[in-house]
C-alpha positions, 0 to 999 in steps of 0.5 A: 524416452519417446512419447506416444501419440496420445501423450504428445497430444496432451503435451501439445494441448498444454503448450497451446493452452499456455500460449493462448493464455499468454496471448490473451492476457499479454499487456504491454507497459504504458508510457509514463507520460500517458499515465501522468496525464490521467493520474496526476492531480492539479497539485501533484509534484515530483521530487528527485530522491535516490534516482527516482522522480517521486510523485507526491501531493501537498494539499491544505494548510496546518499541521502536517499529516504524511500518508503512506499507502500499501502494496499495489496501491498509490497515493490515490488511496488517500483521496478521501482523507485528503479532501476531508482533512485538508481544511485543518492539515497539510496533507502529504501523500506520495507514491512509494518506490515500486508503485504508482507514478514513482516506479521502481527503485534503481537499486531494486532494494525494497527492504523495510530499512530501505523504505525507512531511509527513503522516507527520511530522505523525502522528509529532509528534502521537502523539508519537514521537521516533524509531522503526523504519520499514517500508513496502511498495510505495508505503509503501516509497517514502514510508518511504525518502523520509521517511528522507531528509527526517528522518534523525534520526527513523528508527533502522532502515529496512525496505523491502518491495518498495518502489517508486521506481525507474524501472520498465519493467513493465506498469502494473497493470490497476487503476491503468491503468484509473484513469489512463484518461480517462472510464473512470477516472471510471466507477470511482467508481461501477462497481467490479467485484469480480473486478478486486480478486480478479485484482489480489490474485492478481497480487501474491501469489506463490501466487495460490491463497493469496488467500482470499475474506475478504481479497478482500472486505476490500480490496473493502469498504474501497474503498467507503469514501466518497471512496476511489474518487475518491482512488484515481483522484487518486493514480493520476494523480499524477505526480512525479519520485522523486529516487532519488539521495537514497537514498545519503544514508540513514544508517539501517541498512536491510533490503530484503525482496523477493518474487522472484515480484513481478509489479509491481516486479522483484526486480532493483530490490533490487540497485539499492536495495542499491547506493545505500543504504550500510548495507543488506542484502537478503533475497529470497523465491523463492516470494513476490510483491509483498506478502511480509509479508501472504503469509508473515508468519511467515518475513518477521517472523522476518527483521525481528526478527533485523534489529531486534535485531541477530541475523541468525542467528535469521532465515531467513538467505536 
């Protein structure tokens, strides 16, 4: 079928628009060494696990608290807790496979089972016998899955807006784009920084609290070689999460949730609480999906009170 001049004009207009968009938002990978210079701490370390050079921090002294971040984030999301809790705890945070300076898994396996196995390998290599474990979002799902698989390791468990329950909320835009054929592959090369700004403002209870520095950090770490493909692979990894195993968790558990979470509804806090026998819930009316990053002082106070067994010193909500 031959196209008339009018239709040809439309087709060429669309093609030119796509090409212009690609050129305008094309962002190359950034060399790993350059990223290390900007985003490591004085106490940053690297540990070889499963073919990856895993970036982690070990700060402070006392009982160990291990922190797991969520999708698209890095260990930097725990900066506030690290500063506030390192006087009483050995605080360990790490960049999970697919994210931050650690980068992609060589086998491209981002199943929850693979993350649980990775975390066990990390714990053995440090080495850690037992520890308190906290996780946000995806990190929360990994944390509670790890607690069901290795109950002897986890002394106390902290879940911060964890994923894992069936969720009727609309899929976040960035993940939705990554799941879409063709469009998802374009994200390996076309990375609009405004998309990062929108996503971060969506996960804060107060969008105005998101600084340009935070936006730039998320954006730059996404440019680590391999991270963009890993994000697509992770978004397309489908799995059934056995939530019935939550009832087997024996560790005392603290569930923290931002009531303005637009990704995972605060009502899920009650579902986790109902399934985990020894658990308590604290919600924050003005906070969103990453309350530990948005308001580290108040959330860290509740964590400290929970870990030392003195709820009277926390926020008390």
